[in-house]
Steps between C-alpha positions, in 0.01 A plus 500: 500500500647830399597744775256769376203262530606389852535866602155580355338204684669613820369857478156410355337413841649814654363711213155343536507568873604863447228544234236351731605724789500802270154416371371451856651836617361691206146366547487514881520883535221533243283268710592690812429831332160386381407371844637818664286710268194314632575617854331831585732774626269553796454135585449428868777295645334459842188599687353464850141511624356628824827642625569641844838663556651646813827698513673619813747785563856432614383568857230233475187714477253451216593691182202398288228240445395432139209289374414425137272241338750453215860596429663444161858553389580572135824348380597744226493831695527366859174673597282364782124553457267498800125468479312705765802565724408587857794639695531609863816707510604518866862622460557394860214713637162403649296710255538351150423650163239275332569497125287316242426504127343287228847385388862599517831450322825461694817589306811284501655476848192676646635848438160638398141388551240630256148487656238493224124566510299580812805591706411565865736601777362546849639561840357572840693740724565473874163667574304250286444744212511335155666642190408334169679578171362370170633518141516280195877449476784551746870421492659398834878483563543273806865595571414866554130455592415754234179475291393714203236536232412742220133410513206639701514437876232522769595523868226452759595595854315569826472873424401483131575395142788621283544424131779576258693381197843348555646420838822422686465306824765432757355211702781503756425865581121475448515790249289536186568773242233559238652652187218680316126582483476464875148546645375437846186489707575515868286510809582775748467386861 
C-alpha cells in the first residue's frame, strides 16, 4: 500500500470527526438562538404568593412589615413586581407609616420602589390624629426615606384637607412639601 494512501486512511477518521464537530457547533448556536428568541425579555424567573416579610434594624427593632398576595421577579431587567403591597414602615419607632397601593415595582437591589395606582400613605401621630396622603403614583427611595411624585396629591389631616400637584416627602422627618397648585380647607379651632 502506497504511503500516501496509508496517510489518507490515517487522517480520514480525524477529518470526519472534525467535520462532525464543526457541523454540530455551527447548528447548535442556531438552535440556541431560536429557543432564546422564544423567551420573553420580561419572563418571570420566580414568584411567591401570600408573602409576609419582616425586616429588623441593626438594633433589633422592627424596620418594616410587608404583605403581598403575589410577588414576581422579571429576569431580564431584575425588577420585582408586587401586587397590592401593604407595608407598615416602623423605622424602629412605635408609630408606623402604613403604605399601600394597587401594585408596585422594586428596582434592582431595592434602590427605588414605584408605588402605582391608588397609593395611600397614612400615619397616626402621638395624639391619635390620623394623616392620610393619597395619589396615583409615588416613588420611594428606602435608603434616604424620601418619596416624590409629579402627580396630584391629597392630604387629609385632623385640621383639614390640602391638595396639590407634585410633592416631596421626607418620611424620617415627617415633612411633606407640595410643589404647585396647593389648595387647602382647614378647620379653625
